[in-house]
C-alpha positions in Angstrom: 55.3 -201.3 94.6 52.6 -201.8 97.5 54.0 -205.0 99.2 51.2 -205.2 101.8 48.0 -203.0 102.5 46.9 -202.8 106.3 43.8 -201.9 107.9 41.7 -199.8 111.1 39.1 -202.4 112.1 36.3 -200.4 113.6 34.5 -198.0 111.4 37.4 -199.0 108.1 36.6 -203.4 107.7 34.1 -204.1 109.8 30.8 -202.1 110.6 31.1 -202.4 114.4 28.6 -199.5 115.4 24.8 -201.3 116.5 27.5 -203.2 119.0 29.4 -200.9 120.4 26.2 -198.4 120.6 23.6 -201.6 121.7 25.9 -201.9 124.7 25.8 -198.8 125.5 22.1 -198.2 125.7 21.8 -201.7 128.2 24.1 -200.0 130.2 21.7 -196.2 130.1 19.1 -197.8 131.0 20.0 -200.2 133.6 21.5 -196.7 134.6 18.1 -195.0 134.0 20.1 -192.9 131.0 18.3 -192.0 127.8 18.8 -194.3 124.8 21.0 -192.8 122.2 19.9 -193.4 118.6 22.8 -195.5 116.2 22.6 -191.7 114.3 24.3 -189.9 117.5 26.8 -193.6 117.7 27.9 -193.6 115.4 30.6 -190.5 114.5 31.8 -191.6 117.9 31.7 -196.0 117.4 35.5 -195.2 117.1 36.8 -193.5 119.8 36.5 -196.5 122.0 34.7 -197.1 125.7 36.2 -193.2 126.5 34.3 -192.3 124.1 30.9 -193.3 123.5 30.3 -193.0 127.7 31.1 -189.8 127.3 28.6 -189.6 124.6 26.3 -190.9 126.8 26.3 -190.4 130.7 28.9 -188.4 130.3 31.5 -189.9 131.9 34.7 -189.4 131.3 38.1 -190.9 131.9 38.6 -188.5 135.5 35.6 -188.8 136.9 35.5 -190.8 140.1 33.5 -194.8 138.9 35.6 -193.9 135.4 37.2 -197.5 135.5 33.3 -199.5 137.3 31.3 -197.8 134.1 34.3 -198.5 131.5 33.9 -202.6 132.2 30.1 -202.4 133.2 30.0 -201.6 129.4 33.5 -203.8 128.5 30.9 -206.8 129.4 27.8 -205.7 127.8 29.4 -205.3 124.3 30.6 -208.6 124.9 28.1 -210.4 126.1 26.8 -209.2 121.6 29.9 -208.1 120.6 29.6 -210.1 116.5 25.4 -209.9 117.1 25.4 -207.2 114.3 28.6 -206.4 113.5 29.7 -206.9 109.4 32.4 -206.4 106.8 32.0 -203.1 105.2 30.1 -203.5 101.3 33.1 -204.0 98.8 35.7 -205.4 102.0 35.4 -208.7 100.5 36.0 -208.0 97.1 39.0 -205.9 98.6 40.8 -208.6 99.6 40.6 -210.7 97.0 41.3 -208.5 94.8 44.4 -208.0 97.0 45.0 -211.7 97.2 44.7 -211.9 93.3 47.5 -209.1 93.3 50.0 -210.7 95.6 50.1 -208.3 98.6 49.8 -208.7 102.1 46.6 -207.8 104.4 46.8 -207.0 108.0 44.9 -206.0 110.5 46.4 -203.2 113.2 43.8 -201.6 115.4 43.0 -200.3 119.2 40.8 -202.9 119.8 41.7 -204.7 123.0 42.4 -208.5 122.6 39.8 -209.5 124.1 37.9 -208.9 121.5 39.5 -208.7 118.2 40.8 -212.6 118.8 37.7 -213.6 119.0 36.1 -210.8 116.1 37.9 -211.3 113.5 37.6 -214.9 112.7 33.7 -214.5 113.2 34.1 -211.8 109.8 34.4 -214.2 107.5 37.2 -213.1 106.0 37.3 -213.5 101.5 41.5 -214.5 103.4 42.8 -214.6 106.8 44.5 -211.8 107.3 48.6 -211.9 107.5 49.1 -210.3 111.4 45.7 -208.9 113.5 47.8 -206.2 115.8 45.5 -205.6 118.7 45.7 -202.2 121.0 47.0 -203.7 124.1 49.4 -205.9 122.1 52.4 -203.0 123.1 50.7 -201.4 125.9 50.9 -198.7 123.1 48.2 -198.6 120.9 47.8 -195.9 117.7 49.6 -193.3 117.0 52.0 -194.5 118.3 54.4 -196.4 115.8 55.5 -199.2 117.4 52.2 -201.4 116.2 53.1 -200.1 113.0 56.4 -201.6 112.5 55.7 -204.1 114.6 53.2 -206.0 111.3 55.4 -205.4 109.0 58.1 -207.1 110.2 55.6 -210.2 111.1 55.0 -209.7 107.2 58.6 -208.8 105.9 57.4 -205.6 103.8 58.6 -201.9 104.0 57.1 -199.6 105.5 57.8 -197.2 102.8 55.4 -199.9 100.2 52.9 -200.1 102.7 49.7 -198.7 102.3 47.8 -198.4 106.2 43.7 -197.5 105.6 41.9 -195.4 108.7 39.6 -193.1 109.3 40.2 -191.2 112.9 43.5 -189.1 113.3 45.5 -191.2 114.9 45.5 -193.8 112.3 46.5 -191.4 109.9 49.4 -190.0 112.5 50.8 -194.1 113.0 51.0 -194.1 109.3 52.3 -191.8 108.7 55.0 -191.5 110.8 56.1 -195.5 110.0 56.8 -194.1 107.4 53.4 -195.7 105.6 51.2 -193.5 102.3 47.9 -193.3 104.3 44.2 -193.9 103.0 41.5 -192.4 104.8 38.5 -193.9 105.1 35.9 -191.6 104.5 32.8 -194.7 104.8 34.2 -194.8 108.2 33.3 -193.4 112.4 33.9 -188.9 111.6 33.2 -186.9 113.8 31.7 -183.7 112.4 33.5 -181.9 114.8 36.8 -184.5 113.1 38.4 -181.8 110.1 39.8 -184.3 107.9 41.1 -181.8 106.1 44.1 -181.0 108.6 44.8 -184.7 108.9 46.4 -184.5 105.5 46.5 -188.3 104.3 48.1 -189.4 101.4 45.1 -190.9 99.5 41.3 -190.2 100.6 38.7 -193.0 99.3 34.6 -193.0 99.8 34.4 -197.1 99.1 36.7 -200.1 100.1 36.9 -200.5 96.8 38.3 -197.0 96.0 41.9 -198.5 97.3 42.2 -200.8 94.1 42.3 -197.1 92.4 45.2 -196.1 94.5 47.0 -199.1 94.1 47.1 -198.8 90.1 48.2 -195.3 90.6 52.0 -195.8 89.4 53.4 -193.3 93.0 52.1 -195.7 95.3 
């Protein structure tokens, strides 16, 4: 029996691409670089500042000015982190159903606490998460299992009776290595070059509501 469902945040529960992309384009304009369309940005919106700066400006972590670019980008995102962000369709209904079943839920994200702690309360979840773990809570973000096991301890859930839902390879790796059943959120930020077949999640779902079907399966 499932005791808890834990989720990634960006690209799984919340569509943050417009604000992440808006911040990127503001920085690009400032440096007289061409903007990126939301269609170009969306597949990489879950790759953090490093992925977006590489996409927009060709700046990678080994670039001598990377730290300055990253700071500029994060400061710009801080100004608009909740401007256009919203829950994906069906998320509220899913969270309400978890509540009806007495299943605890929480968030494990690689997003820094600087943003997570402000954004989560603004999303208006039907039921507040029982636990929220950010990427810098331990200094070891996913795919480390530390945030996964910490979240389970906080809500007194057995990892073997916990589902982890995410849209990135690191999500599936972290969940599996922590002993959880893993669910790939196919509506999320998946890049064309991502070979999701090789990730080997236990389940793949196209919409949040489909998770209810996973909960109903006897083997879960």
